[in-house]
All heavy atoms as TSV, in Angstrom:
chain	resi	resn	atom	element	x	y	z
A	1	MET	N	N	19.683	22.570	-37.534
A	1	MET	CA	C	20.158	21.632	-36.571
A	1	MET	C	C	19.626	20.264	-36.901
A	1	MET	O	O	18.411	20.044	-36.938
A	1	MET	CB	C	19.857	22.054	-35.181
A	1	MET	CG	C	20.371	21.165	-34.106
A	1	MET	SD	S	19.960	21.909	-32.483
A	1	MET	CE	C	21.044	21.008	-31.511
A	2	ASN	N	N	20.459	19.245	-37.059
A	2	ASN	CA	C	20.035	17.924	-37.427
A	2	ASN	C	C	20.015	17.065	-36.113
A	2	ASN	O	O	20.921	16.515	-35.728
A	2	ASN	CB	C	21.069	17.310	-38.377
A	2	ASN	CG	C	20.533	15.963	-38.963
A	2	ASN	OD1	O	19.361	15.591	-38.691
A	2	ASN	ND2	N	21.339	15.309	-39.702
A	3	PHE	N	N	18.830	17.076	-35.545
A	3	PHE	CA	C	18.634	16.372	-34.279
A	3	PHE	C	C	17.961	15.053	-34.459
A	3	PHE	O	O	16.884	14.985	-35.205
A	3	PHE	CB	C	17.706	17.232	-33.297
A	3	PHE	CG	C	17.486	16.619	-31.992
A	3	PHE	CD1	C	18.448	16.580	-31.018
A	3	PHE	CD2	C	16.263	16.032	-31.735
A	3	PHE	CE1	C	18.191	15.996	-29.796
A	3	PHE	CE2	C	16.001	15.417	-30.562
A	3	PHE	CZ	C	16.916	15.397	-29.563
A	4	ARG	N	N	18.493	14.032	-33.981
A	4	ARG	CA	C	17.895	12.686	-34.084
A	4	ARG	C	C	17.533	12.154	-32.714
A	4	ARG	O	O	18.320	12.299	-31.806
A	4	ARG	CB	C	18.834	11.730	-34.784
A	4	ARG	CG	C	19.065	12.103	-36.193
A	4	ARG	CD	C	19.887	10.982	-36.905
A	4	ARG	NE	N	19.640	11.087	-38.260
A	4	ARG	CZ	C	19.360	10.059	-39.004
A	4	ARG	NH1	N	19.362	8.859	-38.519
A	4	ARG	NH2	N	19.114	10.193	-40.266
A	5	TRP	N	N	16.399	11.567	-32.562
A	5	TRP	CA	C	15.945	10.965	-31.334
A	5	TRP	C	C	16.662	9.591	-31.182
A	5	TRP	O	O	16.896	8.907	-32.152
A	5	TRP	CB	C	14.416	10.733	-31.335
A	5	TRP	CG	C	13.657	11.979	-31.299
A	5	TRP	CD1	C	13.860	13.063	-30.553
A	5	TRP	CD2	C	12.575	12.294	-32.133
A	5	TRP	NE1	N	12.930	14.005	-30.794
A	5	TRP	CE2	C	12.072	13.567	-31.807
A	5	TRP	CE3	C	11.847	11.576	-33.095
A	5	TRP	CZ2	C	10.993	14.136	-32.435
A	5	TRP	CZ3	C	10.729	12.171	-33.710
A	5	TRP	CH2	C	10.302	13.469	-33.324
A	6	LYS	N	N	16.836	9.272	-29.892
A	6	LYS	CA	C	17.424	7.912	-29.662
A	6	LYS	C	C	16.331	6.902	-29.943
A	6	LYS	O	O	16.637	5.828	-30.475
A	6	LYS	CB	C	17.873	7.876	-28.188
A	6	LYS	CG	C	18.603	6.605	-27.851
A	6	LYS	CD	C	19.208	6.637	-26.481
A	6	LYS	CE	C	19.937	5.365	-26.184
A	6	LYS	NZ	N	20.478	5.325	-24.873
A	7	TYR	N	N	15.072	7.174	-29.531
A	7	TYR	CA	C	14.038	6.257	-29.762
A	7	TYR	C	C	12.848	7.034	-30.470
A	7	TYR	O	O	12.654	8.200	-30.185
A	7	TYR	CB	C	13.539	5.653	-28.489
A	7	TYR	CG	C	14.515	4.808	-27.780
A	7	TYR	CD1	C	15.037	5.207	-26.552
A	7	TYR	CD2	C	15.013	3.634	-28.330
A	7	TYR	CE1	C	16.019	4.387	-25.930
A	7	TYR	CE2	C	15.937	2.820	-27.656
A	7	TYR	CZ	C	16.407	3.253	-26.457
A	7	TYR	OH	O	17.369	2.533	-25.840
A	8	HIS	N	N	12.048	6.347	-31.240
A	8	HIS	CA	C	10.920	7.021	-31.852
A	8	HIS	C	C	9.885	7.304	-30.746
A	8	HIS	O	O	9.678	6.597	-29.840
A	8	HIS	CB	C	10.303	6.031	-32.858
A	8	HIS	CG	C	9.377	6.687	-33.846
A	8	HIS	ND1	N	8.054	6.822	-33.568
A	8	HIS	CD2	C	9.550	7.222	-35.015
A	8	HIS	CE1	C	7.479	7.420	-34.577
A	8	HIS	NE2	N	8.432	7.607	-35.515
A	9	PRO	N	N	9.173	8.408	-30.869
A	9	PRO	CA	C	8.223	8.837	-29.806
A	9	PRO	C	C	7.078	7.787	-29.700
A	9	PRO	O	O	6.571	7.625	-28.560
A	9	PRO	CB	C	7.705	10.162	-30.332
A	9	PRO	CG	C	8.739	10.712	-31.252
A	9	PRO	CD	C	9.404	9.517	-31.840
A	10	THR	N	N	6.669	7.198	-30.729
A	10	THR	CA	C	5.545	6.149	-30.626
A	10	THR	C	C	6.022	5.006	-29.823
A	10	THR	O	O	5.297	4.428	-28.995
A	10	THR	CB	C	5.170	5.719	-32.043
A	10	THR	OG1	O	4.775	6.847	-32.800
A	10	THR	CG2	C	4.001	4.725	-31.992
A	11	TYR	N	N	7.292	4.558	-29.982
A	11	TYR	CA	C	7.821	3.493	-29.183
A	11	TYR	C	C	7.874	3.821	-27.797
A	11	TYR	O	O	7.566	3.040	-26.871
A	11	TYR	CB	C	9.277	3.148	-29.724
A	11	TYR	CG	C	10.033	2.248	-28.756
A	11	TYR	CD1	C	9.727	0.876	-28.687
A	11	TYR	CD2	C	11.101	2.761	-27.983
A	11	TYR	CE1	C	10.444	0.126	-27.838
A	11	TYR	CE2	C	11.785	1.963	-27.134
A	11	TYR	CZ	C	11.431	0.613	-27.057
A	11	TYR	OH	O	12.129	-0.157	-26.182
A	12	LEU	N	N	8.231	5.081	-27.408
A	12	LEU	CA	C	8.281	5.517	-26.006
A	12	LEU	C	C	6.868	5.465	-25.362
A	12	LEU	O	O	6.660	5.114	-24.275
A	12	LEU	CB	C	8.931	6.861	-25.861
A	12	LEU	CG	C	10.407	6.953	-26.199
A	12	LEU	CD1	C	10.927	8.358	-26.161
A	12	LEU	CD2	C	11.206	6.026	-25.285
A	13	LYS	N	N	5.874	5.904	-26.165
A	13	LYS	CA	C	4.443	5.958	-25.624
A	13	LYS	C	C	4.068	4.498	-25.420
A	13	LYS	O	O	3.375	4.251	-24.323
A	13	LYS	CB	C	3.535	6.562	-26.683
A	13	LYS	CG	C	3.649	8.048	-26.705
A	13	LYS	CD	C	2.697	8.661	-27.666
A	13	LYS	CE	C	2.848	10.160	-27.847
A	13	LYS	NZ	N	1.985	10.733	-28.810
A	14	ILE	N	N	4.322	3.592	-26.328
A	14	ILE	CA	C	3.950	2.181	-26.058
A	14	ILE	C	C	4.674	1.586	-24.896
A	14	ILE	O	O	4.131	0.851	-24.032
A	14	ILE	CB	C	4.269	1.356	-27.343
A	14	ILE	CG1	C	3.303	1.824	-28.479
A	14	ILE	CG2	C	4.068	-0.156	-27.100
A	14	ILE	CD1	C	3.632	1.159	-29.903
A	15	LYS	N	N	5.954	1.923	-24.766
A	15	LYS	CA	C	6.778	1.338	-23.647
A	15	LYS	C	C	6.246	1.815	-22.314
A	15	LYS	O	O	6.023	1.053	-21.380
A	15	LYS	CB	C	8.199	1.875	-23.855
A	15	LYS	CG	C	9.169	1.397	-22.818
A	15	LYS	CD	C	10.571	1.866	-23.139
A	15	LYS	CE	C	11.466	1.810	-22.007
A	15	LYS	NZ	N	12.859	2.291	-22.259
A	16	TYR	N	N	5.946	3.157	-22.195
A	16	TYR	CA	C	5.483	3.653	-20.876
A	16	TYR	C	C	4.022	3.189	-20.645
A	16	TYR	O	O	3.599	3.012	-19.522
A	16	TYR	CB	C	5.539	5.163	-20.847
A	16	TYR	CG	C	7.041	5.603	-20.769
A	16	TYR	CD1	C	7.505	6.562	-21.699
A	16	TYR	CD2	C	7.937	5.087	-19.864
A	16	TYR	CE1	C	8.820	6.963	-21.728
A	16	TYR	CE2	C	9.239	5.413	-19.878
A	16	TYR	CZ	C	9.708	6.382	-20.779
A	16	TYR	OH	O	11.098	6.708	-20.750
A	17	GLY	N	N	3.213	3.059	-21.658
A	17	GLY	CA	C	1.894	2.478	-21.527
A	17	GLY	C	C	1.903	1.051	-20.978
A	17	GLY	O	O	1.169	0.678	-20.098
A	18	CYS	N	N	2.863	0.250	-21.558
A	18	CYS	CA	C	2.995	-1.117	-21.079
A	18	CYS	C	C	3.464	-1.169	-19.614
A	18	CYS	O	O	3.019	-1.980	-18.843
A	18	CYS	CB	C	3.999	-1.880	-21.963
A	18	CYS	SG	S	3.355	-2.298	-23.508
A	19	LYS	N	N	4.294	-0.225	-19.238
A	19	LYS	CA	C	4.864	-0.101	-17.884
A	19	LYS	C	C	3.659	0.160	-16.915
A	19	LYS	O	O	3.619	-0.364	-15.855
A	19	LYS	CB	C	5.931	0.925	-17.810
A	19	LYS	CG	C	6.647	0.965	-16.548
A	19	LYS	CD	C	7.798	1.926	-16.570
A	19	LYS	CE	C	8.574	1.981	-15.234
A	19	LYS	NZ	N	9.688	3.046	-15.343
A	20	GLN	N	N	2.756	0.985	-17.325
A	20	GLN	CA	C	1.638	1.402	-16.476
A	20	GLN	C	C	0.662	0.169	-16.320
A	20	GLN	O	O	-0.061	0.057	-15.301
A	20	GLN	CB	C	0.897	2.585	-16.936
A	20	GLN	CG	C	1.722	3.872	-16.811
A	20	GLN	CD	C	0.987	5.039	-17.327
A	20	GLN	OE1	O	0.006	4.943	-18.090
A	20	GLN	NE2	N	1.369	6.210	-16.962
A	21	VAL	N	N	0.543	-0.609	-17.341
A	21	VAL	CA	C	-0.433	-1.754	-17.346
A	21	VAL	C	C	0.165	-2.943	-16.550
A	21	VAL	O	O	-0.597	-3.736	-15.947
A	21	VAL	CB	C	-0.796	-2.051	-18.783
A	21	VAL	CG1	C	-1.548	-3.366	-18.810
A	21	VAL	CG2	C	-1.605	-0.976	-19.364
A	22	LEU	N	N	1.476	-3.114	-16.618
A	22	LEU	CA	C	2.084	-4.314	-16.092
A	22	LEU	C	C	2.024	-4.417	-14.531
A	22	LEU	O	O	1.789	-5.505	-14.013
A	22	LEU	CB	C	3.596	-4.363	-16.448
A	22	LEU	CG	C	3.803	-4.951	-17.834
A	22	LEU	CD1	C	5.325	-4.856	-18.123
A	22	LEU	CD2	C	3.396	-6.409	-17.873
A	23	LEU	N	N	2.131	-3.299	-13.857
A	23	LEU	CA	C	2.076	-3.354	-12.364
A	23	LEU	C	C	0.702	-3.863	-11.849
A	23	LEU	O	O	0.705	-4.802	-11.050
A	23	LEU	CB	C	2.386	-2.050	-11.790
A	23	LEU	CG	C	2.671	-2.095	-10.273
A	23	LEU	CD1	C	3.787	-2.995	-9.912
A	23	LEU	CD2	C	2.906	-0.629	-9.758
A	24	PRO	N	N	-0.407	-3.316	-12.272
A	24	PRO	CA	C	-1.723	-3.975	-11.882
A	24	PRO	C	C	-1.890	-5.464	-12.276
A	24	PRO	O	O	-2.426	-6.226	-11.532
A	24	PRO	CB	C	-2.812	-3.136	-12.500
A	24	PRO	CG	C	-2.093	-1.868	-12.896
A	24	PRO	CD	C	-0.682	-2.183	-13.063
A	25	LEU	N	N	-1.367	-5.727	-13.459
A	25	LEU	CA	C	-1.440	-7.177	-13.901
A	25	LEU	C	C	-0.593	-8.067	-12.970
A	25	LEU	O	O	-0.967	-9.174	-12.630
A	25	LEU	CB	C	-0.940	-7.365	-15.303
A	25	LEU	CG	C	-1.939	-7.007	-16.386
A	25	LEU	CD1	C	-1.217	-7.102	-17.793
A	25	LEU	CD2	C	-3.176	-7.832	-16.356
A	26	ILE	N	N	0.591	-7.596	-12.548
A	26	ILE	CA	C	1.415	-8.369	-11.676
A	26	ILE	C	C	0.801	-8.533	-10.341
A	26	ILE	O	O	0.830	-9.640	-9.752
A	26	ILE	CB	C	2.833	-7.667	-11.589
A	26	ILE	CG1	C	3.589	-7.872	-12.854
A	26	ILE	CG2	C	3.615	-8.327	-10.404
A	26	ILE	CD1	C	4.906	-7.173	-12.918
A	27	ILE	N	N	0.172	-7.513	-9.828
A	27	ILE	CA	C	-0.500	-7.628	-8.518
A	27	ILE	C	C	-1.713	-8.565	-8.593
A	27	ILE	O	O	-1.811	-9.433	-7.677
A	27	ILE	CB	C	-1.006	-6.173	-8.045
A	27	ILE	CG1	C	0.216	-5.346	-7.701
A	27	ILE	CG2	C	-1.896	-6.282	-6.884
A	27	ILE	CD1	C	-0.105	-3.874	-7.529
A	28	PHE	N	N	-2.518	-8.474	-9.637
A	28	PHE	CA	C	-3.607	-9.417	-9.794
A	28	PHE	C	C	-3.062	-10.886	-9.905
A	28	PHE	O	O	-3.588	-11.808	-9.346
A	28	PHE	CB	C	-4.368	-9.067	-11.081
A	28	PHE	CG	C	-5.402	-10.079	-11.437
A	28	PHE	CD1	C	-6.545	-10.189	-10.732
A	28	PHE	CD2	C	-5.209	-10.965	-12.514
A	28	PHE	CE1	C	-7.519	-11.185	-11.047
A	28	PHE	CE2	C	-6.091	-11.956	-12.870
A	28	PHE	CZ	C	-7.319	-12.010	-12.092
A	29	GLN	N	N	-2.003	-11.074	-10.744
A	29	GLN	CA	C	-1.439	-12.366	-10.876
A	29	GLN	C	C	-0.891	-12.955	-9.594
A	29	GLN	O	O	-0.943	-14.170	-9.369
A	29	GLN	CB	C	-0.473	-12.393	-12.078
A	29	GLN	CG	C	-0.003	-13.750	-12.534
A	29	GLN	CD	C	-1.092	-14.554	-13.082
A	29	GLN	OE1	O	-2.060	-14.021	-13.778
A	29	GLN	NE2	N	-1.094	-15.828	-12.822
A	30	PHE	N	N	-0.261	-12.059	-8.874
A	30	PHE	CA	C	0.348	-12.570	-7.539
A	30	PHE	C	C	-0.825	-12.965	-6.678
A	30	PHE	O	O	-0.696	-14.043	-6.001
A	30	PHE	CB	C	1.100	-11.332	-6.952
A	30	PHE	CG	C	1.738	-11.725	-5.584
A	30	PHE	CD1	C	2.811	-12.508	-5.551
A	30	PHE	CD2	C	1.176	-11.170	-4.401
A	30	PHE	CE1	C	3.424	-12.813	-4.354
A	30	PHE	CE2	C	1.758	-11.539	-3.215
A	30	PHE	CZ	C	2.845	-12.343	-3.139
A	31	ILE	N	N	-1.872	-12.251	-6.536
A	31	ILE	CA	C	-2.988	-12.685	-5.686
A	31	ILE	C	C	-3.547	-13.956	-6.147
A	31	ILE	O	O	-3.859	-14.844	-5.361
A	31	ILE	CB	C	-4.017	-11.551	-5.637
A	31	ILE	CG1	C	-3.483	-10.330	-4.850
A	31	ILE	CG2	C	-5.298	-12.040	-4.917
A	31	ILE	CD1	C	-4.379	-9.083	-5.024
A	32	ARG	N	N	-3.758	-14.063	-7.456
A	32	ARG	CA	C	-4.168	-15.363	-8.018
A	32	ARG	C	C	-3.227	-16.494	-7.787
A	32	ARG	O	O	-3.706	-17.649	-7.428
A	32	ARG	CB	C	-4.437	-15.165	-9.539
A	32	ARG	CG	C	-4.993	-16.331	-10.187
A	32	ARG	CD	C	-5.169	-16.127	-11.662
A	32	ARG	NE	N	-5.315	-17.419	-12.316
A	32	ARG	CZ	C	-5.773	-17.572	-13.468
A	32	ARG	NH1	N	-6.170	-16.607	-14.172
A	32	ARG	NH2	N	-5.844	-18.826	-14.015
A	33	THR	N	N	-1.959	-16.283	-7.812
A	33	THR	CA	C	-0.995	-17.328	-7.556
A	33	THR	C	C	-1.005	-17.698	-6.094
A	33	THR	O	O	-0.847	-18.902	-5.767
A	33	THR	CB	C	0.420	-16.831	-7.981
A	33	THR	OG1	O	0.364	-16.508	-9.326
A	33	THR	CG2	C	1.487	-17.923	-7.776
A	34	ILE	N	N	-1.221	-16.765	-5.192
A	34	ILE	CA	C	-1.303	-17.063	-3.711
A	34	ILE	C	C	-2.547	-17.940	-3.480
A	34	ILE	O	O	-2.481	-18.894	-2.696
A	34	ILE	CB	C	-1.257	-15.730	-2.918
A	34	ILE	CG1	C	0.012	-15.063	-3.072
A	34	ILE	CG2	C	-1.573	-16.095	-1.452
A	34	ILE	CD1	C	1.226	-15.749	-2.497
A	35	LEU	N	N	-3.629	-17.612	-4.096
A	35	LEU	CA	C	-4.860	-18.280	-3.798
A	35	LEU	C	C	-4.932	-19.700	-4.477
A	35	LEU	O	O	-5.375	-20.648	-3.734
A	35	LEU	CB	C	-6.111	-17.504	-4.259
A	35	LEU	CG	C	-6.303	-16.142	-3.458
A	35	LEU	CD1	C	-7.427	-15.378	-4.103
A	35	LEU	CD2	C	-6.515	-16.412	-1.962
A	36	LEU	N	N	-4.589	-19.807	-5.712
A	36	LEU	CA	C	-4.646	-21.013	-6.461
A	36	LEU	C	C	-3.299	-21.223	-7.185
A	36	LEU	O	O	-3.287	-20.944	-8.404
A	36	LEU	CB	C	-5.839	-21.060	-7.441
A	36	LEU	CG	C	-7.201	-20.935	-6.798
A	36	LEU	CD1	C	-8.225	-20.645	-7.932
A	36	LEU	CD2	C	-7.583	-22.165	-6.050
A	37	PRO	N	N	-2.341	-21.654	-6.529
A	37	PRO	CA	C	-1.028	-21.797	-7.140
A	37	PRO	C	C	-1.000	-23.006	-8.211
A	37	PRO	O	O	-1.063	-24.133	-7.792
A	37	PRO	CB	C	-0.070	-22.044	-6.025
A	37	PRO	CG	C	-0.872	-22.579	-4.949
A	37	PRO	CD	C	-2.260	-22.128	-5.120
A	38	THR	N	N	-0.800	-22.637	-9.399
A	38	THR	CA	C	-0.526	-23.644	-10.445
A	38	THR	C	C	0.839	-23.233	-11.143
A	38	THR	O	O	1.282	-22.090	-11.026
A	38	THR	CB	C	-1.654	-23.712	-11.505
A	38	THR	OG1	O	-1.695	-22.446	-12.177
A	38	THR	CG2	C	-2.954	-23.995	-10.870
A	39	SER	N	N	1.396	-24.185	-11.765
A	39	SER	CA	C	2.682	-23.867	-12.421
A	39	SER	C	C	2.496	-22.842	-13.521
A	39	SER	O	O	3.343	-21.997	-13.819
A	39	SER	CB	C	3.249	-25.185	-13.031
A	39	SER	OG	O	2.382	-25.759	-13.908
A	40	PHE	N	N	1.314	-22.843	-14.196
A	40	PHE	CA	C	1.038	-21.875	-15.254
A	40	PHE	C	C	1.070	-20.412	-14.688
A	40	PHE	O	O	1.568	-19.489	-15.221
A	40	PHE	CB	C	-0.264	-22.201	-15.935
A	40	PHE	CG	C	-0.616	-21.254	-17.008
A	40	PHE	CD1	C	0.086	-21.229	-18.265
A	40	PHE	CD2	C	-1.612	-20.256	-16.812
A	40	PHE	CE1	C	-0.299	-20.316	-19.238
A	40	PHE	CE2	C	-1.948	-19.415	-17.863
A	40	PHE	CZ	C	-1.277	-19.392	-19.052
A	41	ASP	N	N	0.360	-20.302	-13.464
A	41	ASP	CA	C	0.296	-18.974	-12.818
A	41	ASP	C	C	1.649	-18.442	-12.430
A	41	ASP	O	O	1.970	-17.306	-12.525
A	41	ASP	CB	C	-0.603	-18.994	-11.588
A	41	ASP	CG	C	-1.998	-19.192	-11.982
A	41	ASP	OD1	O	-2.468	-18.623	-13.042
A	41	ASP	OD2	O	-2.840	-19.775	-11.194
A	42	VAL	N	N	2.509	-19.382	-11.965
A	42	VAL	CA	C	3.816	-19.000	-11.506
A	42	VAL	C	C	4.696	-18.601	-12.670
A	42	VAL	O	O	5.455	-17.561	-12.667
A	42	VAL	CB	C	4.470	-20.134	-10.701
A	42	VAL	CG1	C	5.930	-19.821	-10.422
A	42	VAL	CG2	C	3.780	-20.465	-9.474
A	43	ILE	N	N	4.533	-19.276	-13.815
A	43	ILE	CA	C	5.299	-18.907	-15.021
A	43	ILE	C	C	4.892	-17.559	-15.545
A	43	ILE	O	O	5.705	-16.693	-15.920
A	43	ILE	CB	C	5.129	-20.027	-16.102
A	43	ILE	CG1	C	5.860	-21.310	-15.674
A	43	ILE	CG2	C	5.638	-19.580	-17.472
A	43	ILE	CD1	C	5.593	-22.501	-16.509
A	44	ILE	N	N	3.535	-17.357	-15.603
A	44	ILE	CA	C	3.002	-16.027	-16.080
A	44	ILE	C	C	3.507	-14.912	-15.185
A	44	ILE	O	O	3.885	-13.784	-15.644
A	44	ILE	CB	C	1.507	-16.057	-16.147
A	44	ILE	CG1	C	1.057	-17.006	-17.230
A	44	ILE	CG2	C	0.875	-14.677	-16.507
A	44	ILE	CD1	C	1.447	-16.685	-18.677
A	45	LEU	N	N	3.439	-15.142	-13.831
A	45	LEU	CA	C	3.879	-14.084	-12.901
A	45	LEU	C	C	5.391	-13.820	-13.108
A	45	LEU	O	O	5.812	-12.647	-13.151
A	45	LEU	CB	C	3.662	-14.557	-11.532
A	45	LEU	CG	C	4.072	-13.664	-10.391
A	45	LEU	CD1	C	3.296	-12.301	-10.475
A	45	LEU	CD2	C	3.831	-14.239	-9.038
A	46	GLY	N	N	6.206	-14.856	-13.329
A	46	GLY	CA	C	7.633	-14.623	-13.623
A	46	GLY	C	C	7.900	-13.865	-14.914
A	46	GLY	O	O	8.776	-12.932	-14.915
A	47	ILE	N	N	7.191	-14.200	-15.950
A	47	ILE	CA	C	7.333	-13.467	-17.202
A	47	ILE	C	C	6.938	-12.030	-17.084
A	47	ILE	O	O	7.657	-11.116	-17.566
A	47	ILE	CB	C	6.537	-14.205	-18.322
A	47	ILE	CG1	C	7.064	-15.500	-18.650
A	47	ILE	CG2	C	6.357	-13.303	-19.574
A	47	ILE	CD1	C	6.218	-16.395	-19.600
A	48	LEU	N	N	5.827	-11.747	-16.367
A	48	LEU	CA	C	5.393	-10.398	-16.180
A	48	LEU	C	C	6.410	-9.586	-15.372
A	48	LEU	O	O	6.728	-8.404	-15.675
A	48	LEU	CB	C	3.953	-10.299	-15.555
A	48	LEU	CG	C	2.851	-10.749	-16.397
A	48	LEU	CD1	C	1.622	-10.845	-15.530
A	48	LEU	CD2	C	2.642	-9.820	-17.561
A	49	ALA	N	N	6.988	-10.227	-14.319
A	49	ALA	CA	C	7.900	-9.544	-13.471
A	49	ALA	C	C	9.188	-9.234	-14.248
A	49	ALA	O	O	9.800	-8.144	-14.115
A	49	ALA	CB	C	8.234	-10.431	-12.268
A	50	VAL	N	N	9.742	-10.190	-15.029
A	50	VAL	CA	C	10.904	-9.955	-15.854
A	50	VAL	C	C	10.700	-8.923	-16.900
A	50	VAL	O	O	11.551	-8.063	-17.208
A	50	VAL	CB	C	11.375	-11.306	-16.562
A	50	VAL	CG1	C	12.404	-11.090	-17.566
A	50	VAL	CG2	C	11.878	-12.216	-15.426
A	51	LEU	N	N	9.485	-8.831	-17.536
A	51	LEU	CA	C	9.168	-7.837	-18.471
A	51	LEU	C	C	9.135	-6.448	-17.774
A	51	LEU	O	O	9.676	-5.491	-18.370
A	51	LEU	CB	C	7.778	-8.153	-19.099
A	51	LEU	CG	C	7.420	-7.337	-20.286
A	51	LEU	CD1	C	8.435	-7.451	-21.407
A	51	LEU	CD2	C	6.065	-7.752	-20.771
A	52	LEU	N	N	8.598	-6.361	-16.621
A	52	LEU	CA	C	8.571	-5.001	-15.954
A	52	LEU	C	C	9.979	-4.604	-15.599
A	52	LEU	O	O	10.345	-3.396	-15.775
A	52	LEU	CB	C	7.716	-5.105	-14.642
A	52	LEU	CG	C	7.581	-3.753	-13.895
A	52	LEU	CD1	C	6.800	-2.742	-14.700
A	52	LEU	CD2	C	6.881	-4.041	-12.549
A	53	VAL	N	N	10.822	-5.484	-15.089
A	53	VAL	CA	C	12.216	-5.192	-14.791
A	53	VAL	C	C	12.948	-4.755	-16.069
A	53	VAL	O	O	13.754	-3.794	-16.027
A	53	VAL	CB	C	12.837	-6.298	-14.043
A	53	VAL	CG1	C	14.395	-6.095	-13.963
A	53	VAL	CG2	C	12.328	-6.518	-12.677
A	54	ALA	N	N	12.737	-5.417	-17.123
A	54	ALA	CA	C	13.432	-5.138	-18.393
A	54	ALA	C	C	12.997	-3.745	-18.899
A	54	ALA	O	O	13.854	-3.025	-19.374
A	54	ALA	CB	C	13.094	-6.197	-19.417
A	55	ILE	N	N	11.726	-3.370	-18.749
A	55	ILE	CA	C	11.335	-2.054	-19.191
A	55	ILE	C	C	11.828	-0.980	-18.318
A	55	ILE	O	O	12.297	0.119	-18.695
A	55	ILE	CB	C	9.753	-1.958	-19.260
A	55	ILE	CG1	C	9.330	-2.805	-20.489
A	55	ILE	CG2	C	9.290	-0.605	-19.383
A	55	ILE	CD1	C	7.804	-2.981	-20.543
A	56	SER	N	N	11.851	-1.239	-17.000
A	56	SER	CA	C	12.346	-0.286	-16.005
A	56	SER	C	C	13.828	0.052	-16.168
A	56	SER	O	O	14.312	1.091	-15.899
A	56	SER	CB	C	12.048	-0.750	-14.574
A	56	SER	OG	O	10.600	-0.823	-14.401
A	57	LEU	N	N	14.644	-1.043	-16.500
A	57	LEU	CA	C	16.066	-0.860	-16.556
A	57	LEU	C	C	16.506	-0.561	-18.039
A	57	LEU	O	O	17.694	-0.558	-18.299
A	57	LEU	CB	C	16.757	-2.144	-16.070
A	57	LEU	CG	C	16.594	-2.452	-14.599
A	57	LEU	CD1	C	17.226	-3.682	-14.270
A	57	LEU	CD2	C	17.089	-1.282	-13.739
A	58	ASP	N	N	15.534	-0.280	-18.913
A	58	ASP	CA	C	15.809	0.065	-20.326
A	58	ASP	C	C	16.613	-1.080	-21.016
A	58	ASP	O	O	17.418	-0.791	-21.849
A	58	ASP	CB	C	16.639	1.364	-20.479
A	58	ASP	CG	C	15.682	2.585	-20.159
A	58	ASP	OD1	O	14.532	2.465	-20.408
A	58	ASP	OD2	O	16.272	3.596	-19.675
A	59	TRP	N	N	16.229	-2.352	-20.764
A	59	TRP	CA	C	16.813	-3.440	-21.506
A	59	TRP	C	C	16.003	-3.568	-22.732
A	59	TRP	O	O	16.507	-4.181	-23.743
A	59	TRP	CB	C	16.778	-4.719	-20.676
A	59	TRP	CG	C	17.711	-4.682	-19.502
A	59	TRP	CD1	C	18.723	-3.831	-19.289
A	59	TRP	CD2	C	17.678	-5.635	-18.448
A	59	TRP	NE1	N	19.319	-4.189	-18.048
A	59	TRP	CE2	C	18.724	-5.234	-17.552
A	59	TRP	CE3	C	16.881	-6.771	-18.101
A	59	TRP	CZ2	C	19.008	-5.960	-16.415
A	59	TRP	CZ3	C	17.152	-7.413	-16.980
A	59	TRP	CH2	C	18.208	-7.006	-16.107
A	60	ILE	N	N	14.811	-3.175	-22.787
A	60	ILE	CA	C	13.853	-3.261	-23.962
A	60	ILE	C	C	13.728	-1.873	-24.534
A	60	ILE	O	O	13.458	-1.000	-23.817
A	60	ILE	CB	C	12.545	-3.916	-23.648
A	60	ILE	CG1	C	12.769	-5.360	-23.184
A	60	ILE	CG2	C	11.656	-3.861	-24.844
A	60	ILE	CD1	C	11.526	-6.045	-22.851
């Protein structure tokens, strides 16, 4: 039987590892943005949130 994976198993491990790390980073960045809001913090928070959504919806 010639079975091919849709994604390489190493890619899936990296993807799910990033998903587990992103949520605590987003929470930390959100608290930091609430306490000391700078434009850099807001941009980083937005990038992290978009990255988490992209991983969750299988865009990446």
